[in-house]
N, C-alpha and C positions, 0 to 999 in steps of 0.2 A: 504493500500500500504506500502511495506517495503522500506527501503532506498537503496535496490539493484535492483529495477525495476521501470518502468514507465508504467502506464496503460492508454490506450486511450478508452474513453467511447463513444459509438455511438449506435444508434438504431439498433436492430437486423436485419432489412431489408437493412441496408446500404451495398452496394457492397464492397467487400474486396479491390478491386482496387482503389475505391474512398478513403478508409481509408489510404491505403498505399501512395496514391498521396498527401493526406493532411499531412501525417507525413513527407514526403520528402520536401514539401514546408515549413514546420515549423521546419526543422532540426536545423537551427541556434538558433532559440528561445528556442527549447527544450534543446539544449546544455547549453545555459546560465542558464536556469531554473534549470537544473540538477546540475550545478556547485554551484549555490546559495544554493540549498537544501543540497548538500553534505557538504558545509561549516558550516551548522548549526548542523550537526551530532556531538555529543560529541565524542571526540577521546579518546581511552583507555589510561589510565595513565600508562606510561612506566617508571618503576623505573630507577633513574639515575644510571649510571655505577659508581661503587666505585672508588674513586680517588686512583691512584697508585703513583702519583708525583704531585708536586705543583711548580709553578714558583714564584720567588720573585726577583724583580729588574733585570730581565733578566737571572737569574740563575735557573737551575732546581734543586729542592730539593727532595731527596728521602724521602718517608714517612715511618716512623717506628711507627706503632700503637701498644700500649701495654696496657693490662688490668690494671686498677687501681680503687681504691675506689673513688678518686676525679679526676676531669678533670684538665688537664694542657697541654698547647701546648708550646713547647720550641724548638728553632732552635739551632743546634750545627753544625757549619761548613756547609756542604752541605746536612744535614739531618734535617728533621722536625719531632721531637718526639711528638706524641700525646698520652697522658695518659688519659684513660677514662673507665667508666664501660662498660661492654660488650654490653649493650643495648643502648648506647649513639649514637647520630647522629654525627659521626666523620666529615662528610662533613660540617655540620653547624659549628662545632668547628674550622675547618680550615678556613672557610670563615670569621668567627669572628676574627680570628688571623690576616688575611690579612686586614680586614676592620680597625682594631685598628691601624695598621701600616700606612694604607693609610691616615687616619685622620691627622697624623702629617707630613708624608712625602710629600704628595701632597700640603699641605699648605706651607711647606717650599720651595718647588720648585717654586711655584707660587710667593711667596714673593721675591725670588731672582730676578725674571724677573721684578717685580713691582719696585724694587729699581732702575733699569736702565730705566724703562719706564716713570716714573714721574707721573703715574696715576694708582690708585688702584681701584679694583672693590668695589662697595658699599656693597657687601656681597659675601661670599664664602661658598660653601657647597659641599658635595659629592653627587653623583647621583648613582642610581642603574639601569640606562637605559640599555636596551638590545641591542641597535644598535648604540648608540652615545657615543663618548668618552668625549664630553664636550658640554657646551652651554653657551651663554651669552645673557642676555635680554637687552631691551632698558633701563632698570633701572640700568644696570651695575651689575646684579647678575650673578656671574660666578659659574658654577658647573663642577666638573671633576668626571668622573666615577671611583669608588674605585678600579675597576679591573685593572686600569693602574699601580697599585703597583706591578703587575707581570712583567711589561715591563722594559727594560733598562731605565736608567735615561735620556738618550738622547731622547727617544720617549715620556717620560713624559713631558720633557721640550718643545718638539714640540707642544703637545696638549695645554700646558699652554700658550705658546706664541700665538697659534692660537686663543684661546678664549680671551686673553688680547688684541689682535689686534682688536677684535670686539668692544672694548671700544671706538675706534676711527672711525671704519667703520663697521657698522652693516650689512654687505653684503659680497659678495665674488668678489668684483671688483678688477681691477688691483691695485688700491691704497691699498686695504686691503692686498693683497698678498705681496705688496712691504713692508708693515709694518711688516708682518710675517717674511719676509726675513731679515729685519733689526734686529729683535729679535732673529731669528734662521736662520743663513746664509744657512744651508743645509736643509732647511725645506722640500723641495720636496722629497729628498732622505729618510728623516725620515718618511714622510707621506707614501711613498710607502712601507717602511719596516713595519710600523704599520698595514697597510692594509693586508700585508702578514700574520702577526701574529694574526690578530683579531679573526679569527675563533677559535683559540686555547685559547686565553685569555678569550673569552666569555663563555667557557665551565664551568667555575667555578661559 
């Protein structure tokens, strides 16, 4: 059987009407089984679209990729210059450039809020999650997604405040949101803006 068909096996003397009646009765089960089977089929690897621009702290930077013997990524104004051999993975170079800046910048924004909070996380690290901007564990480990470095500082501060508020309330109760509002007065507006931008920021 291929992944594009379903076969029903029955003795050769079974009336066709009986087979069709059975299929109708089992329709819902067959649909679920088909969906499970399709989910296991390896999907073809689609090459990522080459980047034409990159975001950094809310600004759109034009990409200028130039051939060179050695690799270097350098920002000048609103342009990000990428020097690399012709066979280099420029997408990886750009992500590495963003990641290097995220390590310092996100830690700095987190530290600013910690000074007013009076309580610090027991550990801070960057995450590479595909759907979450941040997390906080019961042990006080806070992680922020490195892709946040593409967003404006106001949105970075919202996520940092959100995760630090979990040091007091590890839930999303009214008390938790009150703590977030204390650290970030316009948190709901920033949250809505981040949701709007998320699909773009997660493309990198």
